[in-house]
N, C-alpha and C positions, 0 to 999 in steps of 0.2 A: 575550851570552855563549852559546856553544854547548857542549853537554855530550856527553861520550864515556864509554863503558864500556871497560875493559880486562879481558880474561880472562887470568889469570896462573896460574902454578904455582910453588911454592917448597919447598925443603928447609929446615925451620925450625931445624936444628941450631945454626947460628951466630947466631941472632937472639933478641932478648928477646920475640919475638912479632910480631904484625902491627903493633900501634899504637906510635906514637912514644913512647919512654920516656926519662927523664933519665939512666938508669943503663946504657945500652947501645944497640947498633945494632938497629933494627927493620926489618922488610920495608917498611913504609910510608915510612920515611925514605929508603931506597934508591930506591924508586919515585919519590918526590917529587924527589929529586936528579936522577934520570935525565930526568924530564919537564921540569924547569926548565932543564936543560942543553941538551937538544936542541930545545926549543920556545921557550926564552928568555922565559919568563913566570913569574910567581910562582904556582906551582901547589901545591895541597894536596889530595890525593886522599882519598876517603871509601870505606872498605871495606865488604864485605857482612857482616863480623863481626869479632871480635877473637880470633884464635887466641893461645894462651899460648906462652910461651917453649918452644922445642923441638918444637912441633906443626907438622906438615907440611900442605900443601894441594896436591892434584893439580888442583883447580879452585877458583878464587877470583875474585870480580869486584870491581871498584872503579870509581868514577866521578870525573871531574875536569872542570872548566870551562876553556874557552879563548876568548879574544877572537875576535870575528867576523873581524877582519883576519887573525889567525894561522890560523884555521880555513879561511879562503878559500885561503890559500897551501897548507895541508896537503891540502885536497881539490881542488886545481886539476886533478889527474889523476883518471882514473876510479878507482872504489873499489878494485878488485883491485890496481891499481898503487900507489895511495897507501898501502894497507894493507901491501903487501910492503915498500915503502921505509921506512915508519915502523917496522915490526917489526925490520927489519935494523938500523936506527940505534939503537933503544932496547935491543935485545938485545946489541948490541956494547958498549954502555955498562954494562949491568948485570953484576953478578958471576955466576959460573957457577951458583949455586944459586937464582937467580930467573929465570924465563922468562916473557915476554909472548907469549901465543898469538894474540890478535887484538884489534883496536880496532874498536869499534862505535859509530857516531853514534846518539844517542838523543834523545828529547824533552827539553826543558830542565827538566822536572819529574821525570824518571826518577831513581830513588834506589837505589843499590846495596844499601843495608842495608834500608830500609823496604819496598821493592817485592819482595824475595825471597819466594817462596811455599813453597819447600822447600829444606831443607839436609840433606845426608847425610854422616854420619861413619862411618869404619871404624876399629876398633882391632885391632892385630895382636899376637898372642903366638905364640911357637914354643918347642918343647922342644929343637929342634936348634940348636946354636950355629953361627952363620955369621958370620965376621968381616966379610964383604962386605955384610951386611944389618944390622949391629949398631945403626945409627942409625934403623932403620925398624921394628923390632919389639922386644917385651919378652920376655925369656926366662921361660917358665912355671916355676912352682915345681917342684922336683925330685919332690915327691910328687904323686900324681895329683889332679887336680881333678875334681869330679863334674859332668860335662858336662850330664847330664839335669837336675840341679837348677838349674844356671845358665840353661838354656833355659826352665825353668818360671818363673824369676824374670822373664824377658822378658814372659811373659804377664801377670804381676802389674803390671809397669810400664804396660802398655797399658790397664789398667783406670782409670788416673788421668790427670788433666791439670794438676794443680797440684803443683809440686815445690820448695817452699822448702828442703827438706833437701838438695837436690842443687844448691845455688847457692853457689859459693865466696864470692861477695860480691854483695850486693844493690845495690851502687853502680851507677847507670846503668840499673837494671831497675825499671820502673814496676810490673811484674807478674811473678809466677812461673808463670803459666799457659803451658803448652807442649802443643801438640796433636801427639802422637806418632802417626806413620803406620805405621811398621814397626819391629820390634825383634826381633833374633834372633842366635844364634850359629851359625856353620857351620865345618866342618873341611875344610881343603884339604891335599893332599899328605901326609896322615896326621899331620903334625907341626904344621901351622899352624892356630891357632884364631883366627877373625876375628869380631869383634862388629860388627854392622851396626845402625845406628839412623838413622831419618829423621823429620823433624818440620818444622813451619813456622818454628820458631826454637829456640834453645837458650840456657840460662842460662850464666853464666860458670863454667867448670870442670865443667859438668854431666856430660858424657860420661865424663870421667875419674873422677868421683866414683861414677857408676853402675858402671863397670867395677871400681873398687876394692871396692865392696860385693858385686858378683857373685863376685869372687875369694874373698871371705870365705865366701860361700855355698858355693862350690865346694870350699873347705877344710873344710866342715862346722863353721865357727866362727860362722855365723849361720844361723838357720832361715828358711824361706820365710815362716813366720808373723811372725817378727820384722821381716823385710824389708817385708812387707805393712803391718804396723802402723806401722812407722817412716815409710813414705811417707804413710800416712793422716794421721798426726799432724804431718807436716812437720818431723820431727826429723832432725838429722845423726846418722849411725850412729856409735856410739862406737868401734868397732874397724875401721871401713872407712876406709882411707887413699885419697887420690887416686892413681890409677894413673899411672905414669911418662908424661911427655909424649911421648917419642919414638915410642911405639907408635901415636899417633893421627894420622889423616889426615882432613881435610875433602876429600871426593871429588866432591861435586856440589852445585850451587846452581842453582835454577830461577827464571825470571821469565816472566810471561805474554807478554812482547813479545820474548823472545830465544829463538831456536831453537839447539839444540846441534848 
């Protein structure tokens, strides 16, 4: 068998998340169907992570295996030509809200989930209502949030590397250790507040739970001391709800053997 990576992007609005679920249509299901149809093999892809229902990805990687015979046919032409042909065929088959950007032949042991060294998420909030962006950002509360306090909360997060309180479900997670590289808020166009966080991995629902807690801090309903103590004890925050899914984007995934 030969292994390939696909780099894709998707709008998560119409899907129950990345992973195949019994209660709705997932991004993984649509990719599997497309690959099986155009390559005529029983293919089940493996993603770099599991985004929740409604979460978007501007960069997402997956891998799948293909028989040597089909691979030989696929790669009979030079790489730029075979990639162009493949991308045209699969993107014509996929719905408008899923796009395949490139196909990359990799070593047979390469793994989309376990080999990723960095993942980056951004969360978007705006005070300005825009019907054309409603699926991509969350409206900020009408009363002002304390931006400086929320920024200070980022510094607290970077002190720790164990986050059991920011895990929606420990199912499938052997550890709650996460090595956070960067974490901060920034303001763009006066109205847009964007939360940026990068790490080697993330726990299920982690980013949305962090944003939810920071909103409580911004409302002065949780102190920085309570936030610090809660992370230290590994507790779920009583008043912090998970932030809505549609404001969250997976924007970058890095591998040691793939250049962007």
